[in-house]
TORTI-275952 format. One record per residue (C-alpha): x, y, z; residue number from 1. Coordinates in steps of 0.5 Angstrom, whole numbers, plus 500, padded with zeros to 3 digits. Example, Ala and Ser with C-alpha at 12.3 -4.5 7.8 and 13.67 -1.06 7.14 Angstrom:
<vogus>
+-----+-----+-----+-----+
!  px !  py !  pz ! num !
+-----+-----+-----+-----+
! 525 ! 491 ! 516 !   1 !
! 527 ! 498 ! 514 !   2 !
+-----+-----+-----+-----+
</vogus>
This chain:
<vogus>
+-----+-----+-----+-----+
!  px !  py !  pz ! num !
+-----+-----+-----+-----+
! 228 ! 522 ! 403 !   1 !
! 221 ! 523 ! 405 !   2 !
! 218 ! 519 ! 399 !   3 !
! 223 ! 513 ! 400 !   4 !
! 221 ! 513 ! 407 !   5 !
! 213 ! 512 ! 406 !   6 !
! 215 ! 507 ! 400 !   7 !
! 221 ! 502 ! 405 !   8 !
! 214 ! 503 ! 411 !   9 !
! 210 ! 500 ! 406 !  10 !
! 214 ! 495 ! 403 !  11 !
! 216 ! 493 ! 411 !  12 !
! 207 ! 493 ! 412 !  13 !
! 207 ! 488 ! 407 !  14 !
! 213 ! 484 ! 408 !  15 !
! 210 ! 482 ! 416 !  16 !
! 203 ! 482 ! 413 !  17 !
! 204 ! 476 ! 407 !  18 !
! 210 ! 473 ! 411 !  19 !
! 205 ! 472 ! 418 !  20 !
! 200 ! 466 ! 415 !  21 !
! 207 ! 462 ! 412 !  22 !
! 211 ! 463 ! 418 !  23 !
! 207 ! 462 ! 424 !  24 !
! 204 ! 455 ! 421 !  25 !
! 211 ! 453 ! 421 !  26 !
! 213 ! 456 ! 428 !  27 !
! 206 ! 452 ! 429 !  28 !
! 209 ! 445 ! 427 !  29 !
! 216 ! 447 ! 429 !  30 !
! 213 ! 447 ! 436 !  31 !
! 217 ! 454 ! 438 !  32 !
! 212 ! 456 ! 443 !  33 !
! 212 ! 461 ! 449 !  34 !
! 213 ! 458 ! 456 !  35 !
! 210 ! 462 ! 461 !  36 !
! 212 ! 462 ! 468 !  37 !
! 207 ! 459 ! 473 !  38 !
! 206 ! 466 ! 477 !  39 !
! 203 ! 469 ! 471 !  40 !
! 195 ! 467 ! 470 !  41 !
! 197 ! 466 ! 462 !  42 !
! 197 ! 460 ! 462 !  43 !
! 193 ! 461 ! 456 !  44 !
! 200 ! 464 ! 451 !  45 !
! 203 ! 457 ! 452 !  46 !
! 204 ! 453 ! 446 !  47 !
! 202 ! 460 ! 442 !  48 !
! 209 ! 460 ! 436 !  49 !
! 214 ! 466 ! 438 !  50 !
! 221 ! 467 ! 435 !  51 !
! 216 ! 472 ! 430 !  52 !
! 221 ! 478 ! 431 !  53 !
! 225 ! 473 ! 425 !  54 !
! 219 ! 477 ! 420 !  55 !
! 221 ! 484 ! 422 !  56 !
! 228 ! 482 ! 421 !  57 !
! 227 ! 480 ! 414 !  58 !
! 222 ! 486 ! 413 !  59 !
! 226 ! 492 ! 416 !  60 !
! 233 ! 488 ! 412 !  61 !
! 230 ! 488 ! 404 !  62 !
! 226 ! 495 ! 407 !  63 !
! 232 ! 499 ! 408 !  64 !
! 237 ! 495 ! 404 !  65 !
! 234 ! 498 ! 398 !  66 !
! 237 ! 505 ! 401 !  67 !
! 243 ! 503 ! 403 !  68 !
! 247 ! 507 ! 398 !  69 !
! 243 ! 513 ! 398 !  70 !
! 243 ! 513 ! 406 !  71 !
! 250 ! 510 ! 408 !  72 !
! 248 ! 512 ! 416 !  73 !
! 243 ! 506 ! 416 !  74 !
! 249 ! 501 ! 416 !  75 !
! 251 ! 502 ! 424 !  76 !
! 243 ! 502 ! 425 !  77 !
! 243 ! 495 ! 421 !  78 !
! 249 ! 492 ! 424 !  79 !
! 246 ! 494 ! 432 !  80 !
! 238 ! 492 ! 430 !  81 !
! 241 ! 485 ! 426 !  82 !
! 246 ! 484 ! 432 !  83 !
! 242 ! 483 ! 437 !  84 !
! 237 ! 480 ! 433 !  85 !
! 241 ! 474 ! 433 !  86 !
! 242 ! 474 ! 440 !  87 !
! 235 ! 474 ! 442 !  88 !
! 234 ! 469 ! 436 !  89 !
! 240 ! 464 ! 439 !  90 !
! 236 ! 465 ! 445 !  91 !
! 229 ! 464 ! 443 !  92 !
! 232 ! 456 ! 439 !  93 !
! 234 ! 455 ! 447 !  94 !
! 229 ! 456 ! 450 !  95 !
! 225 ! 451 ! 445 !  96 !
! 231 ! 446 ! 446 !  97 !
! 230 ! 446 ! 454 !  98 !
! 223 ! 447 ! 454 !  99 !
! 222 ! 453 ! 459 ! 100 !
! 223 ! 460 ! 459 ! 101 !
! 230 ! 461 ! 460 ! 102 !
! 235 ! 460 ! 454 ! 103 !
! 242 ! 463 ! 454 ! 104 !
! 245 ! 465 ! 461 ! 105 !
! 246 ! 471 ! 464 ! 106 !
! 253 ! 472 ! 463 ! 107 !
! 253 ! 468 ! 456 ! 108 !
! 247 ! 473 ! 453 ! 109 !
! 252 ! 479 ! 457 ! 110 !
! 258 ! 477 ! 453 ! 111 !
! 254 ! 477 ! 446 ! 112 !
! 252 ! 483 ! 447 ! 113 !
! 258 ! 486 ! 449 ! 114 !
! 261 ! 484 ! 443 ! 115 !
! 255 ! 487 ! 439 ! 116 !
! 257 ! 493 ! 442 ! 117 !
! 263 ! 494 ! 440 ! 118 !
! 263 ! 492 ! 434 ! 119 !
! 258 ! 498 ! 433 ! 120 !
! 263 ! 502 ! 437 ! 121 !
! 269 ! 501 ! 433 ! 122 !
! 264 ! 502 ! 426 ! 123 !
! 262 ! 509 ! 429 ! 124 !
! 270 ! 510 ! 431 ! 125 !
! 273 ! 508 ! 424 ! 126 !
! 270 ! 507 ! 419 ! 127 !
! 264 ! 512 ! 419 ! 128 !
! 263 ! 520 ! 419 ! 129 !
! 260 ! 520 ! 426 ! 130 !
! 261 ! 523 ! 432 ! 131 !
! 260 ! 521 ! 439 ! 132 !
! 257 ! 528 ! 440 ! 133 !
! 252 ! 529 ! 444 ! 134 !
! 245 ! 533 ! 442 ! 135 !
! 243 ! 537 ! 449 ! 136 !
! 235 ! 538 ! 448 ! 137 !
! 231 ! 545 ! 448 ! 138 !
! 238 ! 547 ! 446 ! 139 !
! 240 ! 545 ! 439 ! 140 !
! 247 ! 544 ! 443 ! 141 !
! 252 ! 539 ! 441 ! 142 !
! 256 ! 537 ! 448 ! 143 !
! 263 ! 533 ! 446 ! 144 !
! 265 ! 529 ! 454 ! 145 !
! 271 ! 525 ! 451 ! 146 !
! 274 ! 519 ! 453 ! 147 !
! 268 ! 519 ! 458 ! 148 !
! 263 ! 518 ! 451 ! 149 !
! 265 ! 511 ! 450 ! 150 !
! 262 ! 507 ! 457 ! 151 !
! 257 ! 511 ! 457 ! 152 !
! 255 ! 509 ! 450 ! 153 !
! 256 ! 502 ! 453 ! 154 !
! 250 ! 503 ! 458 ! 155 !
! 246 ! 506 ! 455 ! 156 !
! 246 ! 501 ! 449 ! 157 !
! 245 ! 496 ! 453 ! 158 !
! 240 ! 498 ! 458 ! 159 !
! 236 ! 500 ! 452 ! 160 !
! 236 ! 493 ! 450 ! 161 !
! 234 ! 491 ! 457 ! 162 !
! 229 ! 495 ! 457 ! 163 !
! 225 ! 494 ! 450 ! 164 !
! 226 ! 487 ! 453 ! 165 !
! 223 ! 487 ! 459 ! 166 !
! 217 ! 492 ! 456 ! 167 !
! 216 ! 485 ! 451 ! 168 !
! 211 ! 483 ! 456 ! 169 !
! 204 ! 483 ! 454 ! 170 !
! 200 ! 482 ! 446 ! 171 !
! 202 ! 488 ! 443 ! 172 !
! 206 ! 491 ! 449 ! 173 !
! 212 ! 491 ! 446 ! 174 !
! 211 ! 493 ! 438 ! 175 !
! 206 ! 500 ! 440 ! 176 !
! 211 ! 502 ! 445 ! 177 !
! 217 ! 502 ! 440 ! 178 !
! 212 ! 504 ! 433 ! 179 !
! 211 ! 511 ! 436 ! 180 !
! 217 ! 512 ! 438 ! 181 !
! 221 ! 509 ! 432 ! 182 !
! 217 ! 515 ! 427 ! 183 !
! 219 ! 520 ! 432 ! 184 !
! 226 ! 518 ! 430 ! 185 !
! 224 ! 518 ! 423 ! 186 !
! 221 ! 526 ! 424 ! 187 !
! 227 ! 527 ! 428 ! 188 !
! 232 ! 525 ! 422 ! 189 !
! 229 ! 529 ! 417 ! 190 !
! 228 ! 534 ! 421 ! 191 !
! 236 ! 535 ! 423 ! 192 !
! 238 ! 531 ! 416 ! 193 !
! 240 ! 525 ! 421 ! 194 !
! 239 ! 520 ! 414 ! 195 !
! 236 ! 515 ! 418 ! 196 !
! 229 ! 517 ! 417 ! 197 !
! 229 ! 510 ! 411 ! 198 !
! 230 ! 506 ! 416 ! 199 !
! 226 ! 508 ! 422 ! 200 !
! 220 ! 508 ! 416 ! 201 !
! 222 ! 501 ! 415 ! 202 !
! 221 ! 499 ! 423 ! 203 !
! 214 ! 502 ! 424 ! 204 !
! 212 ! 499 ! 417 ! 205 !
! 214 ! 492 ! 420 ! 206 !
! 211 ! 493 ! 427 ! 207 !
! 204 ! 495 ! 424 ! 208 !
! 205 ! 489 ! 420 ! 209 !
! 207 ! 485 ! 426 ! 210 !
! 201 ! 488 ! 430 ! 211 !
! 196 ! 484 ! 425 ! 212 !
! 198 ! 477 ! 429 ! 213 !
! 200 ! 481 ! 436 ! 214 !
! 195 ! 485 ! 437 ! 215 !
! 191 ! 482 ! 443 ! 216 !
! 190 ! 476 ! 443 ! 217 !
! 196 ! 474 ! 439 ! 218 !
! 196 ! 469 ! 434 ! 219 !
! 205 ! 470 ! 434 ! 220 !
! 210 ! 473 ! 439 ! 221 !
! 216 ! 477 ! 437 ! 222 !
! 221 ! 473 ! 443 ! 223 !
! 228 ! 475 ! 444 ! 224 !
! 229 ! 475 ! 437 ! 225 !
! 224 ! 482 ! 436 ! 226 !
! 225 ! 485 ! 442 ! 227 !
! 233 ! 486 ! 442 ! 228 !
! 233 ! 487 ! 435 ! 229 !
! 228 ! 493 ! 436 ! 230 !
! 233 ! 494 ! 442 ! 231 !
! 238 ! 495 ! 438 ! 232 !
! 235 ! 499 ! 434 ! 233 !
! 233 ! 504 ! 439 ! 234 !
! 239 ! 505 ! 441 ! 235 !
! 243 ! 505 ! 434 ! 236 !
! 238 ! 510 ! 431 ! 237 !
! 239 ! 516 ! 437 ! 238 !
! 246 ! 514 ! 437 ! 239 !
! 246 ! 515 ! 430 ! 240 !
! 243 ! 521 ! 430 ! 241 !
! 248 ! 523 ! 437 ! 242 !
! 241 ! 523 ! 440 ! 243 !
! 242 ! 519 ! 446 ! 244 !
! 239 ! 523 ! 451 ! 245 !
! 232 ! 523 ! 448 ! 246 !
! 232 ! 515 ! 449 ! 247 !
! 230 ! 517 ! 455 ! 248 !
! 225 ! 522 ! 454 ! 249 !
! 222 ! 518 ! 449 ! 250 !
! 223 ! 511 ! 452 ! 251 !
! 221 ! 513 ! 458 ! 252 !
! 216 ! 507 ! 458 ! 253 !
! 222 ! 503 ! 457 ! 254 !
! 226 ! 506 ! 462 ! 255 !
! 221 ! 505 ! 468 ! 256 !
! 221 ! 497 ! 466 ! 257 !
! 228 ! 497 ! 467 ! 258 !
! 228 ! 501 ! 473 ! 259 !
! 223 ! 498 ! 476 ! 260 !
! 226 ! 490 ! 476 ! 261 !
! 233 ! 493 ! 479 ! 262 !
! 228 ! 496 ! 484 ! 263 !
! 224 ! 490 ! 485 ! 264 !
! 231 ! 486 ! 486 ! 265 !
! 234 ! 490 ! 490 ! 266 !
! 229 ! 491 ! 496 ! 267 !
! 228 ! 484 ! 495 ! 268 !
! 234 ! 483 ! 497 ! 269 !
! 235 ! 488 ! 502 ! 270 !
! 228 ! 486 ! 506 ! 271 !
! 229 ! 479 ! 505 ! 272 !
! 223 ! 478 ! 501 ! 273 !
! 220 ! 484 ! 501 ! 274 !
! 217 ! 487 ! 494 ! 275 !
! 216 ! 493 ! 492 ! 276 !
! 210 ! 492 ! 487 ! 277 !
! 206 ! 485 ! 486 ! 278 !
! 211 ! 484 ! 480 ! 279 !
! 216 ! 487 ! 476 ! 280 !
! 217 ! 489 ! 470 ! 281 !
! 212 ! 494 ! 472 ! 282 !
! 207 ! 493 ! 465 ! 283 !
! 206 ! 486 ! 471 ! 284 !
! 204 ! 490 ! 476 ! 285 !
! 199 ! 494 ! 473 ! 286 !
! 196 ! 487 ! 472 ! 287 !
! 196 ! 483 ! 477 ! 288 !
! 192 ! 490 ! 479 ! 289 !
! 186 ! 488 ! 475 ! 290 !
! 188 ! 492 ! 469 ! 291 !
! 187 ! 488 ! 463 ! 292 !
! 192 ! 487 ! 457 ! 293 !
! 190 ! 491 ! 452 ! 294 !
! 189 ! 497 ! 458 ! 295 !
! 195 ! 497 ! 460 ! 296 !
! 198 ! 496 ! 452 ! 297 !
! 194 ! 503 ! 450 ! 298 !
! 195 ! 506 ! 457 ! 299 !
! 203 ! 505 ! 455 ! 300 !
! 202 ! 506 ! 448 ! 301 !
! 199 ! 513 ! 450 ! 302 !
! 204 ! 516 ! 454 ! 303 !
! 209 ! 514 ! 448 ! 304 !
! 206 ! 518 ! 444 ! 305 !
! 206 ! 524 ! 449 ! 306 !
! 213 ! 523 ! 451 ! 307 !
! 215 ! 523 ! 443 ! 308 !
! 212 ! 530 ! 443 ! 309 !
! 215 ! 533 ! 448 ! 310 !
! 222 ! 529 ! 444 ! 311 !
! 220 ! 533 ! 438 ! 312 !
! 219 ! 540 ! 442 ! 313 !
! 227 ! 537 ! 445 ! 314 !
! 229 ! 538 ! 437 ! 315 !
! 226 ! 544 ! 435 ! 316 !
! 225 ! 548 ! 441 ! 317 !
+-----+-----+-----+-----+
</vogus>
């Protein structure tokens, strides 16, 4: 499926690249703009169109649907990707209506995420031949942890989705980090016969196209529409190939981002106001330490590329 994967990449890239000049002005006319928190020196970003992730969702869906017949395993990946993308879309729309950085309430978002994760789990268990076996890195061994795999799946999916969501805080950051992750899963699928390389290539292509408009200085942001969808993609494709452990390896940046928030909030409450980081998620810590946005993005992307090489070694070793 290498030829098909390359075709899917180019289709997704072309769709986003062509949609940009139409969607971005439309979002601006509808006043679907970013509202930045006052604690950040990002006032110049206020009003920049958000919800651009809808272009990614369209591109990935169109580029993948052509090959769904040949590659039925891409269906559960799309279920999780589009499901979380729709949650993000609702969240973004509420932010616009309310003119504040918060959309859905925490419990509302968690409830919807649990519903989508349950649908994904049900599809895997009852409508596909995909098992919940877990591949152990650097050994090739597949282990069966029984019913415990189900609660772990929920933790892994929700943790990954929110980790990617936290990573989306600087121009081009989430896109630049997720492109090598998508390429990793495409290569891993080819190496293991996973049958999902087409959707991984489509995501990589869509993000390359999105970077044309999202790289610093960004003309559009993906919003939760894009970041939650990307989190769903990473978790979905990892479980479809029995590679959930590899999320912690190739998605190391996502893990660090979400852990920085957990540590910051916990330490703040325990010490009644003290902080570990200048600001969380951790990319803002570096930004407040004097790093430019482009430097943070470049460093995080390079780290992710290196982690992805470790992930490939974990498969072929």
